[in-house]
All heavy atoms as TSV, in Angstrom:
chain	resi	resn	atom	element	x	y	z
A	1	THR	N	N	0.834	-1.149	-0.009
A	1	THR	CA	C	-0.073	0.023	-0.028
A	1	THR	C	C	0.834	1.125	0.013
A	1	THR	O	O	1.900	1.328	0.797
A	1	THR	CB	C	-0.917	-0.016	1.185
A	1	THR	OG1	O	-1.700	-1.084	1.222
A	1	THR	CG2	C	-1.827	1.226	1.172
A	2	ILE	N	N	0.523	2.231	-0.747
A	2	ILE	CA	C	1.205	3.487	-0.806
A	2	ILE	C	C	0.243	4.536	-0.405
A	2	ILE	O	O	-0.980	4.479	-0.924
A	2	ILE	CB	C	1.679	3.740	-2.185
A	2	ILE	CG1	C	2.719	2.803	-2.683
A	2	ILE	CG2	C	2.289	5.204	-2.287
A	2	ILE	CD1	C	3.234	2.874	-4.126
A	3	LYS	N	N	0.523	5.346	0.505
A	3	LYS	CA	C	-0.289	6.565	0.847
A	3	LYS	C	C	0.285	7.787	0.201
A	3	LYS	O	O	1.463	8.053	0.259
A	3	LYS	CB	C	-0.324	6.660	2.365
A	3	LYS	CG	C	-1.031	5.626	3.105
A	3	LYS	CD	C	-1.172	5.830	4.601
A	3	LYS	CE	C	-1.888	4.639	5.241
A	3	LYS	NZ	N	-2.039	5.045	6.803
A	4	ALA	N	N	-0.579	8.600	-0.357
A	4	ALA	CA	C	-0.172	9.767	-1.039
A	4	ALA	C	C	-1.064	11.026	-0.603
A	4	ALA	O	O	-2.224	10.829	-0.472
A	4	ALA	CB	C	-0.288	9.555	-2.566
A	5	GLY	N	N	-0.410	12.157	-0.565
A	5	GLY	CA	C	-1.177	13.332	-0.095
A	5	GLY	C	C	-1.528	14.122	-1.394
A	5	GLY	O	O	-1.413	13.738	-2.532
A	6	ALA	N	N	-2.222	15.281	-1.148
A	6	ALA	CA	C	-2.750	16.093	-2.244
A	6	ALA	C	C	-1.511	16.598	-2.938
A	6	ALA	O	O	-0.476	16.971	-2.491
A	6	ALA	CB	C	-3.556	17.274	-1.481
A	7	GLY	N	N	-1.745	16.758	-4.284
A	7	GLY	CA	C	-0.844	17.279	-5.178
A	7	GLY	C	C	0.106	16.187	-5.781
A	7	GLY	O	O	0.917	16.434	-6.589
A	8	CYS	N	N	-0.052	14.931	-5.119
A	8	CYS	CA	C	0.756	13.789	-5.870
A	8	CYS	C	C	0.425	13.521	-7.311
A	8	CYS	O	O	-0.851	13.383	-7.495
A	8	CYS	CB	C	0.672	12.567	-4.926
A	8	CYS	SG	S	1.699	11.298	-5.501
A	9	THR	N	N	1.230	13.458	-8.164
A	9	THR	CA	C	0.946	13.205	-9.648
A	9	THR	C	C	1.227	11.780	-9.938
A	9	THR	O	O	1.737	11.052	-9.245
A	9	THR	CB	C	1.722	14.138	-10.480
A	9	THR	OG1	O	3.199	13.775	-10.402
A	9	THR	CG2	C	1.459	15.577	-10.249
A	10	ASN	N	N	0.730	11.365	-11.091
A	10	ASN	CA	C	0.909	10.074	-11.541
A	10	ASN	C	C	2.480	9.680	-11.665
A	10	ASN	O	O	2.875	8.580	-11.331
A	10	ASN	CB	C	0.420	9.827	-13.001
A	10	ASN	CG	C	-1.246	9.693	-12.932
A	10	ASN	OD1	O	-1.714	9.166	-11.952
A	10	ASN	ND2	N	-1.866	10.131	-13.984
A	11	ALA	N	N	3.196	10.739	-12.104
A	11	ALA	CA	C	4.598	10.602	-12.295
A	11	ALA	C	C	5.325	10.228	-10.882
A	11	ALA	O	O	6.195	9.287	-10.816
A	11	ALA	CB	C	5.356	11.648	-12.920
A	12	VAL	N	N	4.895	10.987	-9.914
A	12	VAL	CA	C	5.495	10.762	-8.574
A	12	VAL	C	C	5.126	9.480	-7.913
A	12	VAL	O	O	5.779	8.714	-7.340
A	12	VAL	CB	C	5.026	11.980	-7.642
A	12	VAL	CG1	C	5.364	11.550	-6.156
A	12	VAL	CG2	C	5.714	13.265	-8.057
A	13	MET	N	N	3.849	9.070	-8.250
A	13	MET	CA	C	3.208	7.751	-7.711
A	13	MET	C	C	4.070	6.687	-8.315
A	13	MET	O	O	4.499	5.760	-7.705
A	13	MET	CB	C	1.764	7.614	-8.012
A	13	MET	CG	C	1.294	6.406	-7.420
A	13	MET	SD	S	1.334	6.187	-5.647
A	13	MET	CE	C	-0.017	7.208	-5.203
A	14	LEU	N	N	4.283	6.757	-9.664
A	14	LEU	CA	C	5.093	5.643	-10.310
A	14	LEU	C	C	6.381	5.606	-9.857
A	14	LEU	O	O	6.998	4.476	-9.661
A	14	LEU	CB	C	4.924	5.938	-11.829
A	14	LEU	CG	C	5.425	4.662	-12.716
A	14	LEU	CD1	C	4.758	3.365	-12.438
A	14	LEU	CD2	C	5.291	5.078	-14.218
A	15	SER	N	N	7.021	6.664	-9.660
A	15	SER	CA	C	8.472	6.813	-9.245
A	15	SER	C	C	8.542	6.137	-7.740
A	15	SER	O	O	9.478	5.423	-7.489
A	15	SER	CB	C	9.067	8.238	-9.159
A	15	SER	OG	O	10.245	8.256	-8.617
A	16	THR	N	N	7.581	6.517	-6.943
A	16	THR	CA	C	7.661	5.998	-5.522
A	16	THR	C	C	7.377	4.580	-5.604
A	16	THR	O	O	8.031	3.715	-4.921
A	16	THR	CB	C	6.427	6.633	-4.721
A	16	THR	OG1	O	6.751	8.115	-4.746
A	16	THR	CG2	C	6.571	6.085	-3.218
A	17	ALA	N	N	6.540	4.036	-6.350
A	17	ALA	CA	C	6.367	2.661	-6.418
A	17	ALA	C	C	7.473	1.857	-6.946
A	17	ALA	O	O	7.892	0.780	-6.451
A	17	ALA	CB	C	5.064	2.286	-7.213
A	18	SER	N	N	8.084	2.410	-7.979
A	18	SER	CA	C	9.277	1.704	-8.533
A	18	SER	C	C	10.504	1.624	-7.617
A	18	SER	O	O	11.250	0.746	-7.636
A	18	SER	CB	C	9.658	2.330	-9.929
A	18	SER	OG	O	10.213	3.573	-9.716
A	19	SER	N	N	10.559	2.611	-6.717
A	19	SER	CA	C	11.688	2.624	-5.845
A	19	SER	C	C	11.429	1.804	-4.500
A	19	SER	O	O	12.380	1.553	-3.682
A	19	SER	CB	C	12.113	4.084	-5.459
A	19	SER	OG	O	11.101	4.731	-4.705
A	20	ASN	N	N	10.145	1.457	-4.153
A	20	ASN	CA	C	9.826	0.843	-2.918
A	20	ASN	C	C	9.420	-0.604	-3.180
A	20	ASN	O	O	9.172	-1.430	-2.120
A	20	ASN	CB	C	8.727	1.658	-2.176
A	20	ASN	CG	C	9.115	2.903	-1.621
A	20	ASN	OD1	O	9.995	2.921	-0.776
A	20	ASN	ND2	N	8.503	3.956	-2.125
A	21	PHE	N	N	9.072	-1.045	-4.404
A	21	PHE	CA	C	8.756	-2.370	-4.724
A	21	PHE	C	C	9.634	-2.928	-5.663
A	21	PHE	O	O	9.979	-2.368	-6.648
A	21	PHE	CB	C	7.204	-2.544	-5.153
A	21	PHE	CG	C	6.211	-2.015	-4.112
A	21	PHE	CD1	C	5.712	-0.680	-4.240
A	21	PHE	CD2	C	5.767	-2.908	-3.127
A	21	PHE	CE1	C	4.833	-0.283	-3.170
A	21	PHE	CE2	C	4.907	-2.400	-2.237
A	21	PHE	CZ	C	4.343	-1.157	-2.262
A	22	GLU	N	N	9.908	-4.298	-5.516
A	22	GLU	CA	C	10.623	-4.915	-6.572
A	22	GLU	C	C	9.700	-5.700	-7.473
A	22	GLU	O	O	8.583	-5.932	-7.204
A	22	GLU	CB	C	11.662	-5.926	-5.872
A	22	GLU	CG	C	12.597	-5.224	-5.016
A	22	GLU	CD	C	13.633	-6.199	-4.405
A	22	GLU	OE1	O	13.804	-7.239	-4.951
A	22	GLU	OE2	O	14.246	-5.840	-3.357
A	23	LYS	N	N	10.136	-6.095	-8.668
A	23	LYS	CA	C	9.356	-6.743	-9.673
A	23	LYS	C	C	8.835	-8.057	-9.082
A	23	LYS	O	O	7.770	-8.508	-9.319
A	23	LYS	CB	C	10.181	-7.134	-10.899
A	23	LYS	CG	C	10.557	-5.793	-11.803
A	23	LYS	CD	C	11.105	-6.303	-13.072
A	23	LYS	CE	C	11.260	-5.069	-13.996
A	23	LYS	NZ	N	11.727	-5.348	-15.310
A	24	LYS	N	N	9.695	-8.800	-8.149
A	24	LYS	CA	C	9.169	-9.985	-7.697
A	24	LYS	C	C	8.007	-9.842	-6.685
A	24	LYS	O	O	7.298	-10.723	-6.455
A	24	LYS	CB	C	10.233	-10.719	-6.898
A	24	LYS	CG	C	10.827	-9.878	-5.633
A	24	LYS	CD	C	11.954	-10.682	-4.983
A	24	LYS	CE	C	12.347	-9.977	-3.837
A	24	LYS	NZ	N	11.803	-10.209	-2.666
A	25	ASP	N	N	7.752	-8.588	-6.300
A	25	ASP	CA	C	6.569	-8.256	-5.360
A	25	ASP	C	C	5.371	-8.347	-6.253
A	25	ASP	O	O	4.269	-8.567	-5.586
A	25	ASP	CB	C	6.767	-6.945	-4.700
A	25	ASP	CG	C	7.956	-6.818	-3.769
A	25	ASP	OD1	O	8.217	-7.977	-3.252
A	25	ASP	OD2	O	8.534	-5.740	-3.561
A	26	GLY	N	N	5.430	-8.088	-7.471
A	26	GLY	CA	C	4.193	-8.141	-8.298
A	26	GLY	C	C	3.266	-6.959	-8.042
A	26	GLY	O	O	2.008	-7.022	-8.148
A	27	ALA	N	N	3.691	-5.738	-7.844
A	27	ALA	CA	C	2.889	-4.632	-7.475
A	27	ALA	C	C	2.413	-4.098	-8.707
A	27	ALA	O	O	3.179	-4.041	-9.755
A	27	ALA	CB	C	3.727	-3.629	-6.578
A	28	MET	N	N	1.145	-3.516	-8.684
A	28	MET	CA	C	0.685	-2.771	-9.770
A	28	MET	C	C	0.132	-1.474	-9.313
A	28	MET	O	O	-0.533	-1.386	-8.304
A	28	MET	CB	C	-0.492	-3.618	-10.413
A	28	MET	CG	C	-1.066	-2.936	-11.702
A	28	MET	SD	S	-2.550	-3.939	-12.424
A	28	MET	CE	C	-1.549	-5.173	-13.118
A	29	VAL	N	N	0.514	-0.392	-10.058
A	29	VAL	CA	C	0.163	0.934	-9.603
A	29	VAL	C	C	-1.107	1.379	-10.519
A	29	VAL	O	O	-0.843	1.346	-11.817
A	29	VAL	CB	C	1.283	1.870	-9.780
A	29	VAL	CG1	C	0.766	3.234	-9.296
A	29	VAL	CG2	C	2.436	1.477	-8.894
A	30	LEU	N	N	-2.114	1.782	-10.013
A	30	LEU	CA	C	-3.178	2.239	-10.792
A	30	LEU	C	C	-3.199	3.760	-11.067
A	30	LEU	O	O	-3.516	4.437	-10.200
A	30	LEU	CB	C	-4.609	1.909	-10.061
A	30	LEU	CG	C	-4.854	0.489	-9.727
A	30	LEU	CD1	C	-6.158	0.330	-9.069
A	30	LEU	CD2	C	-4.849	-0.373	-10.952
A	31	ILE	N	N	-2.642	3.984	-12.275
A	31	ILE	CA	C	-2.573	5.476	-12.533
A	31	ILE	C	C	-3.039	5.689	-13.926
A	31	ILE	O	O	-3.088	4.650	-14.790
A	31	ILE	CB	C	-1.006	5.856	-12.419
A	31	ILE	CG1	C	-0.186	5.170	-13.482
A	31	ILE	CG2	C	-0.485	5.840	-11.081
A	31	ILE	CD1	C	1.355	5.765	-13.506
A	32	GLY	N	N	-3.208	6.905	-14.410
A	32	GLY	CA	C	-3.612	7.254	-15.825
A	32	GLY	C	C	-2.370	7.264	-16.689
A	32	GLY	O	O	-1.275	7.012	-16.275
A	33	SER	N	N	-2.715	7.559	-17.963
A	33	SER	CA	C	-1.527	7.581	-18.906
A	33	SER	C	C	-0.855	8.984	-18.943
A	33	SER	O	O	0.249	9.035	-19.673
A	33	SER	CB	C	-2.093	7.206	-20.285
A	33	SER	OG	O	-3.205	8.164	-20.593
A	34	CYS	N	N	-1.429	10.074	-18.344
A	34	CYS	CA	C	-0.735	11.217	-18.247
A	34	CYS	C	C	-0.041	11.577	-17.077
A	34	CYS	O	O	-0.679	11.627	-15.980
A	34	CYS	CB	C	-1.816	12.397	-18.463
A	34	CYS	SG	S	-1.133	14.025	-18.590
A	35	PRO	N	N	1.300	11.750	-17.071
A	35	PRO	CA	C	2.075	11.892	-16.000
A	35	PRO	C	C	1.833	13.106	-15.073
A	35	PRO	O	O	2.104	13.066	-13.781
A	35	PRO	CB	C	3.578	11.868	-16.365
A	35	PRO	CG	C	3.410	12.291	-17.925
A	35	PRO	CD	C	2.170	11.920	-18.337
A	36	SER	N	N	1.227	14.143	-15.702
A	36	SER	CA	C	1.086	15.438	-14.913
A	36	SER	C	C	-0.285	15.481	-14.142
A	36	SER	O	O	-0.516	16.352	-13.491
A	36	SER	CB	C	1.210	16.636	-15.798
A	36	SER	OG	O	0.225	16.554	-16.843
A	37	VAL	N	N	-1.040	14.462	-14.347
A	37	VAL	CA	C	-2.389	14.452	-13.684
A	37	VAL	C	C	-2.226	14.006	-12.279
A	37	VAL	O	O	-1.572	13.095	-11.899
A	37	VAL	CB	C	-3.368	13.453	-14.352
A	37	VAL	CG1	C	-4.686	13.255	-13.562
A	37	VAL	CG2	C	-3.768	13.985	-15.718
A	38	GLY	N	N	-2.960	14.736	-11.418
A	38	GLY	CA	C	-2.928	14.318	-9.996
A	38	GLY	C	C	-3.657	13.062	-9.668
A	38	GLY	O	O	-4.735	12.885	-10.358
A	39	ILE	N	N	-3.238	12.397	-8.828
A	39	ILE	CA	C	-3.896	10.998	-8.405
A	39	ILE	C	C	-5.308	11.235	-7.756
A	39	ILE	O	O	-6.069	10.393	-7.925
A	39	ILE	CB	C	-2.918	10.122	-7.693
A	39	ILE	CG1	C	-2.680	10.633	-6.258
A	39	ILE	CG2	C	-1.852	9.665	-8.416
A	39	ILE	CD1	C	-2.114	9.727	-5.320
A	40	ALA	N	N	-5.477	12.432	-7.041
A	40	ALA	CA	C	-6.774	12.560	-6.462
A	40	ALA	C	C	-7.799	12.823	-7.524
A	40	ALA	O	O	-8.823	12.292	-7.490
A	40	ALA	CB	C	-6.639	13.713	-5.554
A	41	GLY	N	N	-7.419	13.642	-8.487
A	41	GLY	CA	C	-8.277	13.912	-9.554
A	41	GLY	C	C	-8.532	12.684	-10.509
A	41	GLY	O	O	-9.773	12.489	-10.922
A	42	TYR	N	N	-7.510	11.925	-10.663
A	42	TYR	CA	C	-7.728	10.676	-11.390
A	42	TYR	C	C	-8.609	9.720	-10.740
A	42	TYR	O	O	-9.615	9.191	-11.310
A	42	TYR	CB	C	-6.375	10.082	-11.454
A	42	TYR	CG	C	-6.280	8.571	-11.904
A	42	TYR	CD1	C	-6.664	8.127	-13.076
A	42	TYR	CD2	C	-6.061	7.648	-11.012
A	42	TYR	CE1	C	-6.686	6.879	-13.528
A	42	TYR	CE2	C	-6.078	6.242	-11.228
A	42	TYR	CZ	C	-6.341	5.768	-12.650
A	42	TYR	OH	O	-6.397	4.663	-12.965
A	43	THR	N	N	-8.491	9.636	-9.379
A	43	THR	CA	C	-9.285	8.614	-8.661
A	43	THR	C	C	-10.827	9.146	-8.463
A	43	THR	O	O	-11.723	8.372	-8.877
A	43	THR	CB	C	-8.750	8.417	-7.270
A	43	THR	OG1	O	-7.406	7.890	-7.375
A	43	THR	CG2	C	-9.541	7.359	-6.504
A	44	LEU	N	N	-10.920	10.342	-8.232
A	44	LEU	CA	C	-12.236	10.971	-8.101
A	44	LEU	C	C	-13.017	11.053	-9.402
A	44	LEU	O	O	-14.203	11.167	-9.537
A	44	LEU	CB	C	-12.219	12.297	-7.365
A	44	LEU	CG	C	-11.659	12.214	-5.901
A	44	LEU	CD1	C	-11.589	13.527	-5.369
A	44	LEU	CD2	C	-12.613	11.355	-5.130
A	45	GLY	N	N	-12.366	11.169	-10.431
A	45	GLY	CA	C	-12.914	11.164	-11.806
A	45	GLY	C	C	-13.286	9.916	-12.382
A	45	GLY	O	O	-13.711	9.751	-13.393
A	46	GLY	N	N	-13.070	8.774	-11.505
A	46	GLY	CA	C	-13.493	7.552	-11.944
A	46	GLY	C	C	-12.220	6.558	-11.838
A	46	GLY	O	O	-12.390	5.352	-11.471
A	47	GLY	N	N	-11.173	7.035	-12.369
A	47	GLY	CA	C	-9.932	6.256	-12.302
A	47	GLY	C	C	-9.787	5.188	-13.514
A	47	GLY	O	O	-9.629	4.021	-13.384
A	48	MET	N	N	-9.957	5.795	-14.709
A	48	MET	CA	C	-9.738	4.854	-15.812
A	48	MET	C	C	-8.316	5.123	-16.497
A	48	MET	O	O	-7.821	6.166	-16.721
A	48	MET	CB	C	-10.839	5.255	-16.956
A	48	MET	CG	C	-12.191	4.901	-16.403
A	48	MET	SD	S	-13.474	5.293	-17.669
A	48	MET	CE	C	-13.008	6.833	-18.572
A	49	GLY	N	N	-7.622	4.037	-16.582
A	49	GLY	CA	C	-6.270	4.012	-17.117
A	49	GLY	C	C	-6.006	2.841	-18.001
A	49	GLY	O	O	-6.910	2.028	-18.301
A	50	ASP	N	N	-4.727	2.585	-18.235
A	50	ASP	CA	C	-4.358	1.564	-19.057
A	50	ASP	C	C	-4.654	0.058	-18.595
A	50	ASP	O	O	-4.929	-0.918	-19.321
A	50	ASP	CB	C	-2.906	1.483	-19.427
A	50	ASP	CG	C	-2.457	2.772	-20.176
A	50	ASP	OD1	O	-3.343	3.337	-20.883
A	50	ASP	OD2	O	-1.294	3.157	-20.057
A	51	VAL	N	N	-4.739	-0.080	-17.211
A	51	VAL	CA	C	-4.994	-1.371	-16.571
A	51	VAL	C	C	-6.349	-1.605	-16.159
A	51	VAL	O	O	-6.795	-2.544	-15.506
A	51	VAL	CB	C	-3.892	-1.633	-15.441
A	51	VAL	CG1	C	-2.572	-1.718	-15.883
A	51	VAL	CG2	C	-4.164	-0.511	-14.387
A	52	THR	N	N	-7.258	-0.612	-16.464
A	52	THR	CA	C	-8.599	-0.741	-15.944
A	52	THR	C	C	-9.374	-1.979	-16.442
A	52	THR	O	O	-10.004	-2.617	-15.657
A	52	THR	CB	C	-9.487	0.635	-16.576
A	52	THR	OG1	O	-8.921	1.588	-16.032
A	52	THR	CG2	C	-10.936	0.428	-16.118
A	53	PRO	N	N	-9.038	-2.471	-17.712
A	53	PRO	CA	C	-9.762	-3.789	-17.990
A	53	PRO	C	C	-9.396	-4.942	-17.039
A	53	PRO	O	O	-10.027	-5.986	-16.967
A	53	PRO	CB	C	-9.276	-4.168	-19.441
A	53	PRO	CG	C	-8.893	-2.735	-19.983
A	53	PRO	CD	C	-8.294	-1.844	-18.828
A	54	TYR	N	N	-8.217	-4.971	-16.552
A	54	TYR	CA	C	-7.762	-5.962	-15.623
A	54	TYR	C	C	-7.974	-5.809	-14.124
A	54	TYR	O	O	-8.109	-6.665	-13.319
A	54	TYR	CB	C	-6.135	-6.037	-15.739
A	54	TYR	CG	C	-5.813	-6.281	-17.227
A	54	TYR	CD1	C	-5.229	-5.127	-17.851
A	54	TYR	CD2	C	-6.077	-7.360	-17.966
A	54	TYR	CE1	C	-4.900	-5.236	-19.181
A	54	TYR	CE2	C	-5.732	-7.515	-19.183
A	54	TYR	CZ	C	-4.979	-6.403	-19.835
A	54	TYR	OH	O	-4.754	-6.474	-21.213
A	55	THR	N	N	-8.115	-4.364	-13.693
A	55	THR	CA	C	-8.259	-4.136	-12.226
A	55	THR	C	C	-9.513	-3.461	-11.835
A	55	THR	O	O	-9.934	-3.330	-10.750
A	55	THR	CB	C	-7.082	-3.174	-11.754
A	55	THR	OG1	O	-7.224	-2.023	-12.524
A	55	THR	CG2	C	-5.718	-3.807	-11.956
A	56	GLY	N	N	-10.216	-2.876	-12.881
A	56	GLY	CA	C	-11.539	-2.141	-12.725
A	56	GLY	C	C	-11.034	-0.696	-12.362
A	56	GLY	O	O	-9.881	-0.268	-12.550
A	57	TYR	N	N	-12.040	0.091	-12.053
A	57	TYR	CA	C	-11.678	1.594	-11.704
A	57	TYR	C	C	-11.042	1.834	-10.474
A	57	TYR	O	O	-11.232	1.145	-9.417
A	57	TYR	CB	C	-13.207	2.328	-11.880
A	57	TYR	CG	C	-13.928	2.281	-13.092
A	57	TYR	CD1	C	-14.857	1.406	-13.281
A	57	TYR	CD2	C	-13.437	3.020	-14.214
A	57	TYR	CE1	C	-15.535	1.341	-14.484
A	57	TYR	CE2	C	-14.024	2.907	-15.486
A	57	TYR	CZ	C	-15.151	2.154	-15.687
A	57	TYR	OH	O	-15.793	2.063	-16.750
A	58	ALA	N	N	-10.157	2.805	-10.493
A	58	ALA	CA	C	-9.397	3.135	-9.269
A	58	ALA	C	C	-10.570	3.518	-8.141
A	58	ALA	O	O	-10.182	3.337	-6.897
A	58	ALA	CB	C	-8.554	4.157	-9.512
A	59	ALA	N	N	-11.471	4.259	-8.554
A	59	ALA	CA	C	-12.571	4.726	-7.464
A	59	ALA	C	C	-13.161	3.584	-6.820
A	59	ALA	O	O	-13.426	3.802	-5.593
A	59	ALA	CB	C	-13.514	5.628	-8.155
A	60	ASP	N	N	-13.306	2.540	-7.349
A	60	ASP	CA	C	-13.846	1.286	-6.806
A	60	ASP	C	C	-12.873	0.743	-5.671
A	60	ASP	O	O	-13.314	-0.009	-4.751
A	60	ASP	CB	C	-14.095	0.187	-7.710
A	60	ASP	CG	C	-15.352	0.528	-8.662
A	60	ASP	OD1	O	-16.004	1.452	-8.367
A	60	ASP	OD2	O	-15.337	-0.010	-9.775
A	61	LEU	N	N	-11.542	0.973	-5.697
A	61	LEU	CA	C	-10.613	0.450	-4.840
A	61	LEU	C	C	-10.176	1.393	-3.824
A	61	LEU	O	O	-9.318	1.036	-2.962
A	61	LEU	CB	C	-9.290	-0.104	-5.706
A	61	LEU	CG	C	-9.723	-1.068	-6.711
A	61	LEU	CD1	C	-8.310	-1.355	-7.565
A	61	LEU	CD2	C	-10.023	-2.418	-6.133
A	62	LEU	N	N	-10.676	2.720	-3.719
A	62	LEU	CA	C	-10.365	3.663	-2.805
A	62	LEU	C	C	-10.835	3.183	-1.330
A	62	LEU	O	O	-11.931	2.840	-1.229
A	62	LEU	CB	C	-10.985	4.972	-3.184
A	62	LEU	CG	C	-10.607	6.202	-2.313
A	62	LEU	CD1	C	-9.141	6.411	-2.532
A	62	LEU	CD2	C	-11.301	7.372	-2.818
A	63	THR	N	N	-10.019	3.209	-0.406
A	63	THR	CA	C	-10.368	2.775	0.997
A	63	THR	C	C	-10.513	3.840	1.945
A	63	THR	O	O	-11.193	3.723	2.930
A	63	THR	CB	C	-9.174	1.823	1.407
A	63	THR	OG1	O	-8.009	2.409	1.493
A	63	THR	CG2	C	-9.212	0.598	0.615
A	64	GLU	N	N	-9.896	5.018	1.757
A	64	GLU	CA	C	-9.976	6.169	2.712
A	64	GLU	C	C	-10.084	7.429	1.948
A	64	GLU	O	O	-9.452	7.582	1.020
A	64	GLU	CB	C	-8.787	6.239	3.737
A	64	GLU	CG	C	-8.781	5.035	4.597
A	64	GLU	CD	C	-7.742	5.147	5.666
A	64	GLU	OE1	O	-7.173	6.176	5.961
A	64	GLU	OE2	O	-7.218	4.148	6.264
C-alpha cells in the first residue's frame, strides 16, 4: 500500500512505487496515462487508465 497526499501526480506515484517495490513483489500501480495528472483527480474522476480492463476503476478500490 502506498499513501499519497494532495498534489501527488501520476509521475510521482510511479516513481515512488518503482523505488519501494521490486518486480518480484508483483505490485501494480493504478495510474492514468498522463504523468502530470494528480492522483486525487484521477481517482475521483473514476480512475480509468491502461490497466482498467484488468483491475477495474481506481475509484472502486479507494479505501479512505
